[in-house]
N, CA and C atoms as an extended XYZ file, in Angstrom:
504
Properties=species:S:1:pos:R:3:atomname:S:1:resname:S:1:resid:I:1 pbc="F F F"
N         2.120       -2.720       -6.744 N   MET     1
C         1.270       -2.174       -7.776 CA  MET     1
C         0.966       -3.234       -8.838 C   MET     1
N         1.935       -4.102       -9.127 N   ARG     2
C         1.758       -5.097      -10.195 CA  ARG     2
C         0.514       -5.965       -9.985 C   ARG     2
N         0.382       -6.614       -8.836 N   PRO     3
C        -0.787       -7.494       -8.693 CA  PRO     3
C        -2.113       -6.730       -8.683 C   PRO     3
N        -2.094       -5.493       -8.225 N   PHE     4
C        -3.333       -4.708       -8.197 CA  PHE     4
C        -3.810       -4.440       -9.618 C   PHE     4
N        -2.864       -4.073      -10.488 N   LEU     5
C        -3.226       -3.814      -11.879 CA  LEU     5
C        -3.662       -5.096      -12.579 C   LEU     5
N        -2.966       -6.195      -12.304 N   LEU     6
C        -3.369       -7.476      -12.888 CA  LEU     6
C        -4.789       -7.850      -12.453 C   LEU     6
N        -5.098       -7.627      -11.181 N   ALA     7
C        -6.441       -7.959      -10.672 CA  ALA     7
C        -7.510       -7.127      -11.377 C   ALA     7
N        -7.239       -5.852      -11.564 N   LEU     8
C        -8.222       -5.003      -12.251 CA  LEU     8
C        -8.374       -5.425      -13.713 C   LEU     8
N        -7.271       -5.795      -14.346 N   LEU     9
C        -7.341       -6.223      -15.743 CA  LEU     9
C        -7.999       -7.593      -15.897 C   LEU     9
N        -8.008       -8.392      -14.835 N   ALA    10
C        -8.717       -9.675      -14.884 CA  ALA    10
C       -10.216       -9.436      -14.974 C   ALA    10
N       -10.656       -8.321      -14.431 N   LYS    11
C       -12.071       -7.960      -14.488 CA  LYS    11
C       -12.453       -7.510      -15.892 C   LYS    11
N       -11.608       -6.605      -16.460 N   GLU    12
C       -11.866       -6.103      -17.810 CA  GLU    12
C       -10.653       -5.351      -18.323 C   GLU    12
N       -10.457       -5.339      -19.651 N   PRO    13
C        -9.359       -4.559      -20.220 CA  PRO    13
C        -9.551       -3.075      -19.908 C   PRO    13
N        -8.441       -2.350      -19.825 N   ALA    14
C        -8.533       -0.924      -19.477 CA  ALA    14
C        -7.253       -0.218      -19.887 C   ALA    14
N        -7.328        1.113      -19.958 N   HIS    15
C        -6.113        1.908      -20.151 CA  HIS    15
C        -5.703        2.466      -18.795 C   HIS    15
N        -4.531        3.081      -18.764 N   GLY    16
C        -3.936        3.514      -17.502 CA  GLY    16
C        -4.812        4.401      -16.652 C   GLY    16
N        -5.444        5.399      -17.263 N   TYR    17
C        -6.277        6.318      -16.475 CA  TYR    17
C        -7.496        5.603      -15.896 C   TYR    17
N        -8.042        4.635      -16.626 N   GLU    18
C        -9.174        3.868      -16.090 CA  GLU    18
C        -8.742        3.035      -14.892 C   GLU    18
N        -7.527        2.501      -14.948 N   LEU    19
C        -7.012        1.721      -13.818 CA  LEU    19
C        -6.809        2.618      -12.594 C   LEU    19
N        -6.263        3.804      -12.819 N   LYS    20
C        -6.075        4.768      -11.720 CA  LYS    20
C        -7.423        5.114      -11.091 C   LYS    20
N        -8.414        5.409      -11.925 N   GLN    21
C        -9.745        5.752      -11.419 CA  GLN    21
C       -10.371        4.586      -10.669 C   GLN    21
N       -10.168        3.379      -11.165 N   ALA    22
C       -10.732        2.199      -10.490 CA  ALA    22
C       -10.127        2.028       -9.101 C   ALA    22
N        -8.811        2.184       -8.995 N   LEU    23
C        -8.173        2.075       -7.680 CA  LEU    23
C        -8.706        3.136       -6.724 C   LEU    23
N        -8.846        4.355       -7.224 N   GLU    24
C        -9.365        5.435       -6.378 CA  GLU    24
C       -10.809        5.172       -5.968 C   GLU    24
N       -11.598        4.663       -6.881 N   GLN    25
C       -13.008        4.400       -6.582 CA  GLN    25
C       -13.161        3.244       -5.597 C   GLN    25
N       -12.389        2.193       -5.789 N   ILE    26
C       -12.504        1.011       -4.926 CA  ILE    26
C       -12.024        1.304       -3.510 C   ILE    26
N       -10.857        1.953       -3.386 N   PHE    27
C       -10.242        2.132       -2.070 CA  PHE    27
C       -10.519        3.487       -1.441 C   PHE    27
N       -11.049        4.416       -2.195 N   GLY    28
C       -11.422        5.710       -1.640 CA  GLY    28
C       -10.248        6.481       -1.079 C   GLY    28
N       -10.549        7.350       -0.148 N   SER    29
C        -9.542        8.251        0.398 CA  SER    29
C        -8.573        7.551        1.354 C   SER    29
N        -8.865        6.311        1.728 N   ALA    30
C        -8.013        5.606        2.679 CA  ALA    30
C        -6.715        5.123        2.039 C   ALA    30
N        -6.705        5.012        0.731 N   TYR    31
C        -5.531        4.504        0.030 CA  TYR    31
C        -4.912        5.641       -0.770 C   TYR    31
N        -3.615        5.854       -0.642 N   PRO    32
C        -3.004        6.962       -1.378 CA  PRO    32
C        -3.260        6.834       -2.877 C   PRO    32
N        -3.642        7.923       -3.491 N   SER    33
C        -3.933        7.930       -4.925 CA  SER    33
C        -2.671        7.567       -5.693 C   SER    33
N        -2.763        6.565       -6.570 N   PRO    34
C        -1.569        6.165       -7.308 CA  PRO    34
C        -1.159        7.225       -8.328 C   PRO    34
N         0.122        7.322       -8.553 N   ASN    35
C         0.671        8.251       -9.539 CA  ASN    35
C         0.479        7.641      -10.922 C   ASN    35
N        -0.075        8.400      -11.860 N   ILE    36
C        -0.351        7.870      -13.197 CA  ILE    36
C         0.944        7.435      -13.882 C   ILE    36
N         2.036        8.142      -13.625 N   GLY    37
C         3.322        7.747      -14.196 CA  GLY    37
C         3.745        6.373      -13.703 C   GLY    37
N         3.539        6.115      -12.417 N   GLN    38
C         3.881        4.814      -11.845 CA  GLN    38
C         3.026        3.723      -12.481 C   GLN    38
N         1.762        4.024      -12.729 N   ILE    39
C         0.872        3.036      -13.347 CA  ILE    39
C         1.374        2.679      -14.742 C   ILE    39
N         1.714        3.701      -15.540 N   TYR    40
C         2.167        3.413      -16.901 CA  TYR    40
C         3.524        2.721      -16.929 C   TYR    40
N         4.425        3.067      -16.026 N   VAL    41
C         5.712        2.366      -15.942 CA  VAL    41
C         5.470        0.903      -15.585 C   VAL    41
N         4.585        0.664      -14.625 N   THR    42
C         4.278       -0.705      -14.208 CA  THR    42
C         3.625       -1.481      -15.348 C   THR    42
N         2.706       -0.851      -16.067 N   LEU    43
C         2.074       -1.513      -17.211 CA  LEU    43
C         3.122       -1.875      -18.266 C   LEU    43
N         4.069       -0.997      -18.502 N   GLY    44
C         5.139       -1.285      -19.455 CA  GLY    44
C         5.959       -2.492      -19.032 C   GLY    44
N         6.252       -2.587      -17.749 N   ARG    45
C         7.014       -3.743      -17.242 CA  ARG    45
C         6.190       -5.018      -17.327 C   ARG    45
N         4.898       -4.906      -17.015 N   LEU    46
C         4.020       -6.077      -17.126 CA  LEU    46
C         3.951       -6.561      -18.575 C   LEU    46
N         3.904       -5.620      -19.503 N   GLU    47
C         3.864       -5.980      -20.923 CA  GLU    47
C         5.185       -6.646      -21.332 C   GLU    47
N         6.298       -6.072      -20.894 N   LYS    48
C         7.619       -6.634      -21.203 CA  LYS    48
C         7.743       -8.051      -20.652 C   LYS    48
N         7.147       -8.288      -19.485 N   ASP    49
C         7.206       -9.609      -18.851 CA  ASP    49
C         6.163      -10.578      -19.417 C   ASP    49
N         5.337      -10.112      -20.349 N   GLY    50
C         4.345      -10.983      -20.978 CA  GLY    50
C         3.097      -11.217      -20.145 C   GLY    50
N         2.884      -10.389      -19.116 N   LEU    51
C         1.725      -10.586      -18.242 CA  LEU    51
C         0.496       -9.825      -18.739 C   LEU    51
N         0.725       -8.796      -19.545 N   VAL    52
C        -0.372       -8.065      -20.190 CA  VAL    52
C         0.047       -7.816      -21.639 C   VAL    52
N        -0.934       -7.536      -22.476 N   ARG    53
C        -0.634       -7.087      -23.829 CA  ARG    53
C        -1.399       -5.804      -24.062 C   ARG    53
N        -0.789       -4.916      -24.831 N   ALA    54
C        -1.393       -3.616      -25.101 CA  ALA    54
C        -1.867       -3.579      -26.547 C   ALA    54
N        -3.026       -2.977      -26.742 N   VAL    55
C        -3.574       -2.781      -28.073 CA  VAL    55
C        -3.835       -1.299      -28.245 C   VAL    55
N        -3.302       -0.726      -29.338 N   ASP    56
C        -3.562        0.682      -29.622 CA  ASP    56
C        -4.987        0.838      -30.134 C   ASP    56
N        -5.706        1.771      -29.539 N   VAL    57
C        -7.080        2.050      -29.939 CA  VAL    57
C        -7.116        3.464      -30.498 C   VAL    57
N        -7.595        3.577      -31.735 N   GLU    58
C        -7.675        4.896      -32.361 CA  GLU    58
C        -8.826        5.691      -31.762 C   GLU    58
N        -8.571        6.987      -31.609 N   GLN    59
C        -9.594        7.919      -31.146 CA  GLN    59
C        -9.650        9.059      -32.148 C   GLN    59
N       -10.837        9.520      -32.462 N   SER    60
C       -10.972       10.518      -33.528 CA  SER    60
C       -10.403       11.883      -33.143 C   SER    60
N       -10.700       12.387      -31.988 N   ASN    61
C       -10.296       13.747      -31.622 CA  ASN    61
C        -9.117       13.784      -30.649 C   ASN    61
N        -8.556       12.642      -30.353 N   ARG    62
C        -7.487       12.580      -29.360 CA  ARG    62
C        -6.408       11.620      -29.839 C   ARG    62
N        -5.265       11.663      -29.188 N   PRO    63
C        -4.224       10.679      -29.540 CA  PRO    63
C        -4.720        9.246      -29.251 C   PRO    63
N        -4.140        8.294      -29.934 N   ASN    64
C        -4.497        6.899      -29.674 CA  ASN    64
C        -4.216        6.559      -28.210 C   ASN    64
N        -4.943        5.589      -27.707 N   LYS    65
C        -4.687        5.143      -26.336 CA  LYS    65
C        -4.381        3.655      -26.371 C   LYS    65
N        -3.644        3.220      -25.371 N   LYS    66
C        -3.324        1.805      -25.244 CA  LYS    66
C        -4.299        1.181      -24.254 C   LYS    66
N        -4.943        0.127      -24.680 N   VAL    67
C        -5.809       -0.639      -23.793 CA  VAL    67
C        -5.058       -1.927      -23.454 C   VAL    67
N        -5.011       -2.242      -22.183 N   TYR    68
C        -4.242       -3.390      -21.704 CA  TYR    68
C        -5.171       -4.559      -21.401 C   TYR    68
N        -4.711       -5.743      -21.792 N   TYR    69
C        -5.444       -6.985      -21.593 CA  TYR    69
C        -4.565       -7.943      -20.788 C   TYR    69
N        -5.171       -8.703      -19.925 N   LEU    70
C        -4.449       -9.708      -19.151 CA  LEU    70
C        -4.151      -10.898      -20.062 C   LEU    70
N        -2.930      -11.401      -20.033 N   THR    71
C        -2.565      -12.594      -20.802 CA  THR    71
C        -2.748      -13.832      -19.911 C   THR    71
N        -2.595      -15.007      -20.516 N   ALA    72
C        -2.681      -16.251      -19.737 CA  ALA    72
C        -1.578      -16.271      -18.671 C   ALA    72
N        -0.385      -15.803      -19.036 N   ALA    73
C         0.714      -15.742      -18.053 CA  ALA    73
C         0.371      -14.751      -16.941 C   ALA    73
N        -0.295      -13.659      -17.306 N   GLY    74
C        -0.732      -12.691      -16.298 CA  GLY    74
C        -1.745      -13.294      -15.352 C   GLY    74
N        -2.643      -14.108      -15.899 N   ARG    75
C        -3.649      -14.777      -15.057 CA  ARG    75
C        -2.974      -15.753      -14.103 C   ARG    75
N        -1.961      -16.470      -14.606 N   ASP    76
C        -1.215      -17.395      -13.743 CA  ASP    76
C        -0.512      -16.637      -12.616 C   ASP    76
N         0.103      -15.495      -12.948 N   ALA    77
C         0.783      -14.680      -11.931 CA  ALA    77
C        -0.213      -14.152      -10.908 C   ALA    77
N        -1.381      -13.750      -11.392 N   LEU    78
C        -2.424      -13.245      -10.488 CA  LEU    78
C        -2.923      -14.354       -9.569 C   LEU    78
N        -3.121      -15.552      -10.122 N   ASP    79
C        -3.551      -16.690       -9.301 CA  ASP    79
C        -2.506      -17.023       -8.237 C   ASP    79
N        -1.225      -16.977       -8.639 N   ALA    80
C        -0.147      -17.260       -7.674 CA  ALA    80
C        -0.146      -16.215       -6.564 C   ALA    80
N        -0.345      -14.947       -6.923 N   TRP    81
C        -0.397      -13.871       -5.920 CA  TRP    81
C        -1.563      -14.092       -4.953 C   TRP    81
N        -2.717      -14.469       -5.499 N   ALA    82
C        -3.898      -14.679       -4.648 CA  ALA    82
C        -3.702      -15.870       -3.713 C   ALA    82
N        -2.937      -16.869       -4.152 N   ASP    83
C        -2.723      -18.070       -3.342 CA  ASP    83
C        -1.660      -17.891       -2.266 C   ASP    83
N        -0.805      -16.871       -2.384 N   GLU    84
C         0.269      -16.662       -1.419 CA  GLU    84
C        -0.229      -15.858       -0.228 C   GLU    84
N         0.176      -16.239        0.982 N   PRO    85
C        -0.175      -15.386        2.121 CA  PRO    85
C         0.599      -14.074        2.042 C   PRO    85
N         0.015      -13.031        2.588 N   ALA    86
C         0.687      -11.728        2.635 CA  ALA    86
C         1.794      -11.783        3.676 C   ALA    86
N         2.717      -10.824        3.585 N   GLU    87
C         3.815      -10.746        4.545 CA  GLU    87
C         3.283      -10.755        5.969 C   GLU    87
N         4.022      -11.401        6.831 N   GLY    88
C         3.626      -11.472        8.229 CA  GLY    88
C         4.369      -10.450        9.067 C   GLY    88
N         4.573      -10.761       10.314 N   PRO    89
C         5.222       -9.816       11.236 CA  PRO    89
C         6.631       -9.445       10.774 C   PRO    89
N         7.029       -8.247       11.180 N   ARG    90
C         8.362       -7.747       10.832 CA  ARG    90
C         9.364       -8.228       11.876 C   ARG    90
N        10.232       -9.115       11.491 N   VAL    91
C        11.275       -9.541       12.414 CA  VAL    91
C        12.436       -8.560       12.351 C   VAL    91
N        12.726       -8.052       11.181 N   ARG    92
C        13.778       -7.047       11.018 CA  ARG    92
C        13.123       -5.675       11.032 C   ARG    92
N        12.781       -5.226       12.196 N   ASP    93
C        12.120       -3.942       12.348 CA  ASP    93
C        13.173       -2.847       12.479 C   ASP    93
N        13.097       -1.844       11.603 N   GLU    94
C        14.103       -0.786       11.599 CA  GLU    94
C        14.138       -0.032       12.925 C   GLU    94
N        12.965        0.262       13.494 N   PHE    95
C        12.960        0.994       14.764 CA  PHE    95
C        13.631        0.173       15.862 C   PHE    95
N        13.345       -1.127       15.917 N   PHE    96
C        13.944       -1.951       16.965 CA  PHE    96
C        15.464       -1.995       16.808 C   PHE    96
N        15.935       -2.081       15.556 N   MET    97
C        17.384       -2.062       15.328 CA  MET    97
C        17.975       -0.751       15.839 C   MET    97
N        17.283        0.342       15.566 N   LYS    98
C        17.726        1.658       16.034 CA  LYS    98
C        17.715        1.698       17.561 C   LYS    98
N        16.665        1.138       18.151 N   LEU    99
C        16.502        1.138       19.604 CA  LEU    99
C        17.633        0.385       20.303 C   LEU    99
N        18.106       -0.676       19.698 N   VAL   100
C        19.175       -1.470       20.287 CA  VAL   100
C        20.555       -0.875       19.975 C   VAL   100
N        20.754       -0.482       18.710 N   LEU   101
C        22.094       -0.063       18.289 CA  LEU   101
C        22.453        1.374       18.647 C   LEU   101
N        21.498        2.297       18.574 N   ALA   102
C        21.813        3.709       18.817 CA  ALA   102
C        22.369        3.955       20.218 C   ALA   102
N        21.768        3.412       21.268 N   PRO   103
C        22.348        3.635       22.599 CA  PRO   103
C        23.733        2.996       22.754 C   PRO   103
N        23.965        1.874       22.066 N   MET   104
C        25.274        1.213       22.151 CA  MET   104
C        26.372        2.096       21.580 C   MET   104
N        26.017        2.887       20.576 N   THR   105
C        27.017        3.747       19.933 CA  THR   105
C        27.052        5.133       20.543 C   THR   105
N        26.088        5.417       21.432 N   GLY   106
C        26.048        6.714       22.082 CA  GLY   106
C        25.399        7.816       21.260 C   GLY   106
N        24.736        7.474       20.163 N   ILE   107
C        24.139        8.531       19.332 CA  ILE   107
C        22.719        8.887       19.745 C   ILE   107
N        22.101        8.037       20.578 N   ALA   108
C        20.737        8.360       21.021 CA  ALA   108
C        20.406        7.597       22.293 C   ALA   108
N        19.518        8.171       23.055 N   ASP   109
C        19.032        7.580       24.294 CA  ASP   109
C        17.778        6.751       23.985 C   ASP   109
N        17.670        5.567       24.598 N   ARG   110
C        16.515        4.693       24.336 CA  ARG   110
C        15.184        5.372       24.614 C   ARG   110
N        15.067        6.038       25.745 N   MET   111
C        13.788        6.672       26.108 CA  MET   111
C        13.427        7.778       25.122 C   MET   111
N        14.427        8.500       24.658 N   THR   112
C        14.179        9.540       23.664 CA  THR   112
C        13.639        8.908       22.384 C   THR   112
N        14.253        7.805       21.968 N   LEU   113
C        13.790        7.106       20.758 CA  LEU   113
C        12.369        6.580       20.932 C   LEU   113
N        12.100        5.944       22.074 N   ILE   114
C        10.768        5.381       22.334 CA  ILE   114
C         9.720        6.489       22.351 C   ILE   114
N        10.010        7.566       23.054 N   ASN   115
C         9.034        8.663       23.136 CA  ASN   115
C         8.800        9.335       21.779 C   ASN   115
N         9.851        9.498       21.006 N   ARG   116
C         9.700       10.090       19.666 CA  ARG   116
C         8.839        9.181       18.782 C   ARG   116
N         9.109        7.878       18.852 N   GLN   117
C         8.343        6.936       18.035 CA  GLN   117
C         6.884        6.888       18.498 C   GLN   117
N         6.682        6.943       19.808 N   ARG   118
C         5.311        6.947       20.356 CA  ARG   118
C         4.549        8.180       19.853 C   ARG   118
N         5.181        9.344       19.899 N   ARG   119
C         4.526       10.565       19.392 CA  ARG   119
C         4.186       10.438       17.907 C   ARG   119
N         5.081        9.830       17.166 N   HIS   120
C         4.850        9.625       15.739 CA  HIS   120
C         3.633        8.713       15.512 C   HIS   120
N         3.573        7.606       16.238 N   TYR   121
C         2.434        6.686       16.097 CA  TYR   121
C         1.121        7.347       16.513 C   TYR   121
N         1.160        8.126       17.574 N   ILE   122
C        -0.057        8.813       18.037 CA  ILE   122
C        -0.511        9.835       16.999 C   ILE   122
N         0.427       10.549       16.388 N   ALA   123
C         0.062       11.498       15.331 CA  ALA   123
C        -0.546       10.773       14.136 C   ALA   123
N         0.015        9.634       13.772 N   LEU   124
C        -0.555        8.839       12.677 CA  LEU   124
C        -1.961        8.364       13.033 C   LEU   124
N        -2.137        7.948       14.282 N   MET   125
C        -3.455        7.494       14.749 CA  MET   125
C        -4.466        8.644       14.662 C   MET   125
N        -4.042        9.828       15.065 N   ARG   126
C        -4.915       11.002       14.990 CA  ARG   126
C        -5.308       11.283       13.530 C   ARG   126
N        -4.334       11.220       12.636 N   ASP   127
C        -4.613       11.441       11.210 CA  ASP   127
C        -5.599       10.402       10.676 C   ASP   127
N        -5.428        9.173       11.085 N   LEU   128
C        -6.343        8.119       10.637 CA  LEU   128
C        -7.748        8.319       11.208 C   LEU   128
N        -7.832        8.761       12.456 N   ASN   129
C        -9.143        9.067       13.037 CA  ASN   129
C        -9.844       10.161       12.243 C   ASN   129
N        -9.103       11.202       11.891 N   GLU   130
C        -9.675       12.297       11.095 CA  GLU   130
C       -10.101       11.797        9.717 C   GLU   130
N        -9.293       10.962        9.112 N   LEU   131
C        -9.630       10.398        7.807 CA  LEU   131
C       -10.890        9.543        7.911 C   LEU   131
N       -10.991        8.780        8.982 N   SER   132
C       -12.170        7.940        9.193 CA  SER   132
C       -13.436        8.786        9.331 C   SER   132
N       -13.321        9.896       10.049 N   GLU   133
C       -14.479       10.775       10.231 CA  GLU   133
C       -14.920       11.430        8.923 C   GLU   133
N       -13.959       11.657        8.013 N   ARG   134
C       -14.279       12.281        6.723 CA  ARG   134
C       -14.749       11.265        5.675 C   ARG   134
N       -14.568        9.982        5.966 N   THR   135
C       -14.899        8.935        5.004 CA  THR   135
C       -16.385        8.631        5.046 C   THR   135
N       -16.962        8.468        3.881 N   ASP   136
C       -18.380        8.122        3.757 CA  ASP   136
C       -18.654        6.831        4.521 C   ASP   136
N       -19.639        6.811        5.424 N   PRO   137
C       -19.936        5.600        6.205 CA  PRO   137
C       -20.275        4.392        5.331 C   PRO   137
N       -20.714        4.636        4.115 N   GLY   138
C       -21.030        3.532        3.219 CA  GLY   138
C       -19.814        2.956        2.517 C   GLY   138
N       -18.670        3.605        2.656 N   ASP   139
C       -17.453        3.142        1.994 CA  ASP   139
C       -16.755        2.127        2.899 C   ASP   139
N       -17.285        0.931        2.938 N   ARG   140
C       -16.796       -0.109        3.853 CA  ARG   140
C       -15.341       -0.492        3.580 C   ARG   140
N       -14.938       -0.502        2.313 N   VAL   141
C       -13.560       -0.880        1.987 CA  VAL   141
C       -12.585        0.113        2.606 C   VAL   141
N       -12.830        1.390        2.398 N   ALA   142
C       -11.937        2.412        2.957 CA  ALA   142
C       -11.939        2.356        4.481 C   ALA   142
N       -13.101        2.188        5.086 N   LEU   143
C       -13.176        2.147        6.547 CA  LEU   143
C       -12.453        0.930        7.117 C   LEU   143
N       -12.538       -0.204        6.431 N   LEU   144
C       -11.808       -1.385        6.897 CA  LEU   144
C       -10.302       -1.194        6.756 C   LEU   144
N        -9.877       -0.555        5.702 N   LEU   145
C        -8.460       -0.271        5.508 CA  LEU   145
C        -7.944        0.645        6.615 C   LEU   145
N        -8.706        1.670        6.937 N   ILE   146
C        -8.335        2.601        8.010 CA  ILE   146
C        -8.316        1.874        9.356 C   ILE   146
N        -9.337        1.060        9.604 N   GLU   147
C        -9.392        0.329       10.873 CA  GLU   147
C        -8.200       -0.615       11.017 C   GLU   147
N        -7.839       -1.304        9.935 N   GLY   148
C        -6.679       -2.195        9.981 CA  GLY   148
C        -5.404       -1.442       10.312 C   GLY   148
N        -5.225       -0.276        9.694 N   ALA   149
C        -4.036        0.538        9.981 CA  ALA   149
C        -4.029        0.991       11.435 C   ALA   149
N        -5.198        1.360       11.946 N   MET   150
C        -5.277        1.811       13.341 CA  MET   150
C        -4.981        0.665       14.311 C   MET   150
N        -5.449       -0.528       14.010 N   LEU   151
C        -5.168       -1.682       14.864 CA  LEU   151
C        -3.676       -2.010       14.860 C   LEU   151
N        -3.042       -1.899       13.703 N   HIS   152
C        -1.588       -2.117       13.641 CA  HIS   152
C        -0.852       -1.061       14.467 C   HIS   152
N        -1.287        0.186       14.364 N   LEU   153
C        -0.660        1.244       15.160 CA  LEU   153
C        -0.848        1.009       16.654 C   LEU   153
N        -2.033        0.559       17.044 N   GLN   154
C        -2.275        0.280       18.464 CA  GLN   154
C        -1.352       -0.833       18.948 C   GLN   154
N        -1.186       -1.853       18.122 N   ALA   155
C        -0.264       -2.940       18.478 CA  ALA   155
C         1.168       -2.406       18.585 C   ALA   155
N         1.553       -1.510       17.672 N   ASP   156
C         2.890       -0.911       17.740 CA  ASP   156
C         3.061       -0.082       19.014 C   ASP   156
N         2.021        0.648       19.409 N   LEU   157
C         2.085        1.414       20.661 CA  LEU   157
C         2.221        0.486       21.862 C   LEU   157
N         1.476       -0.609       21.865 N   ASP   158
C         1.586       -1.591       22.956 CA  ASP   158
C         2.995       -2.178       23.006 C   ASP   158
N         3.557       -2.449       21.833 N   TRP   159
C         4.905       -3.009       21.757 CA  TRP   159
C         5.937       -2.004       22.266 C   TRP   159
N         5.739       -0.719       21.975 N   LEU   160
C         6.645        0.307       22.512 CA  LEU   160
C         6.622        0.306       24.039 C   LEU   160
N         5.431        0.153       24.619 N   ASP   161
C         5.329        0.070       26.079 CA  ASP   161
C         6.143       -1.113       26.602 C   ASP   161
N         6.036       -2.222       25.893 N   ARG   162
C         6.781       -3.418       26.294 CA  ARG   162
C         8.279       -3.193       26.176 C   ARG   162
N         8.717       -2.542       25.106 N   CYS   163
C        10.135       -2.214       24.938 CA  CYS   163
C        10.623       -1.324       26.074 C   CYS   163
N         9.789       -0.345       26.429 N   GLN   164
C        10.172        0.577       27.496 CA  GLN   164
C        10.321       -0.188       28.813 C   GLN   164
N         9.392       -1.094       29.097 N   GLU   165
C         9.474       -1.881       30.344 CA  GLU   165
C        10.706       -2.787       30.370 C   GLU   165
N        10.956       -3.492       29.263 N   ASP   166
C        12.008       -4.495       29.247 CA  ASP   166
C        13.407       -3.947       29.033 C   ASP   166
N        13.524       -2.800       28.359 N   LEU   167
C        14.859       -2.301       28.022 CA  LEU   167
C        15.299       -1.136       28.906 C   LEU   167
N        14.452       -0.675       29.797 N   SER   168
C        14.822        0.461       30.659 CA  SER   168
C        15.546       -0.007       31.890 C   SER   168
């Protein structure tokens, strides 16, 4: 959440609800709507770390609101985030650990685990297909996010097939 808020604040100063709305507008229904409490907690931590500064803005008919501005340190952190590659493949995959260790301890059968995980991935794929069908065709960002998730799921399904072949 931290780099996302910093990126939005690099565009323009904003208060928490504006940041929440911006995330929802940019990513659409494909991205889970952020919790406003999480946004304000994150903004507080960013302020404590010197990455943003808050200015109280008076409002006539409402309580004052805090508008957040990106600091120079925040810009440096944002630049560092943009320059870093995102996480790559999962070497410590929880399912694979379960697949190897559970049968050794006698708590689960490998085929049962593989089939359960396959059903889970297929259900997720179905949900993503439905989400894609409900998404506005002009919302390219949301559609690309959904497509990326579906491609990852397809790769996970292919990997399950490989696990079944090699470990059975």
